[in-house]
N, C-alpha and C positions, 0 to 999 in steps of 0.2 A: 974863184974870187971874182967877186964882180967889184966893176969902175962902175963911178959916178953917174955914167953917161948912162949906164943899162938902166941904175934903178933910174931915172929920172925921166924912164922911160913908162913906170908905171902910173897909174895914175890911182893918185889916194882920195879922197875924199868924207866926208864928213854928210852923217845922215841923221836921223832920228827917227826909232822903230816904232810906229804907232800903232803895228800887231804885230800878234806872238801867237802861235799857236802850236800843240803837238804834233810832229812828224810821224806820224803811224806806220809809216810802210818807209821809213828808212829803217836799214840795217844795222845803225847802228843808234840809240838816243840819240835826237835831235828835237830842233824848232825849225820850222818856217815861219819868218821873220818875213814881214814888210816893211818897209824903209821910205821915206822920204829924204830924198837930196835933193828937195827944191827945183826952182823954176827950167833950170839947165838941162836937169839931169830926170826931174821927177821920181815916179814912185818904181823901187823895184824888189824881187823879192830875193830869198833866200832861205838856206837851210843850215845851218850851225847847231855843230853838236857841242853844249850849254849846259846839258841840262846839269849837269853833275854840280856846275856853281849858282846857276840861278833857275827860280822859278819861273813860270812865263808870266805871270803877272809885274813884276820884279822889273821886263825891260821893257814895256811901252815905254816913251817920252825919254830912255836914255841915249844920248848922242853917243854913236861909234864911228870909228873907222875901218873906210872898208875900200879894198881895189875895186874898180868898176869900171878896166875897160878888159878885163879879161872874156872870152868867148861864153856864151850860155854854159851850162852843164847843167846835164839829167841827174838828181837828185832821185832816185823813191819816186816821186809822184809830183815833183817841182820841176823845174826850172832853175838854178841858180842860174839870177842874174849880176850879181857882185858875189865879193869872195872877203868875211867879215874877217877881219884879227884879231889877234887875242895871242895871249902868250900862254906856255903849255906849263900850268906851275901844278904845286903836290894835288889839291883835290881837284885838278880841272882845266878847262883855257874858259881863260879871263880873258875877255873882252877891251879890246884900245877904246878908251873913252877919250872926252875933251875933260878936263877942270870946269871948263868956265862952258858958259853955253857960245856957241858961235852962232852963224847961218848956216843952213844946209847946204850941201854944195862946194862948201870949204873947201878948197885944195893944202893935202903936206908940200909944204914947198921949204 
């Protein structure tokens, strides 16, 4: 079980997806995402296994939540700098999004 103090160590921020392309070298189907986290954090890359639910074109402009303080991880031919958050649903991974437009870089709190 995790306590609240440990949970608060996660830096979870809002970002807007500004580019999406198929990650052709990933072992499992995935997209390479380019995400804008605002002035403080800037532009970050991520690889996300969300191809079952989303077309790459519909991801552009979507505000998502991601953990931004994990160490970068090599995923196929991309260094994934953030962990995009989603739920494992019956049809595939569904992104955690905002229901209203907010500032890029806003922190979950």
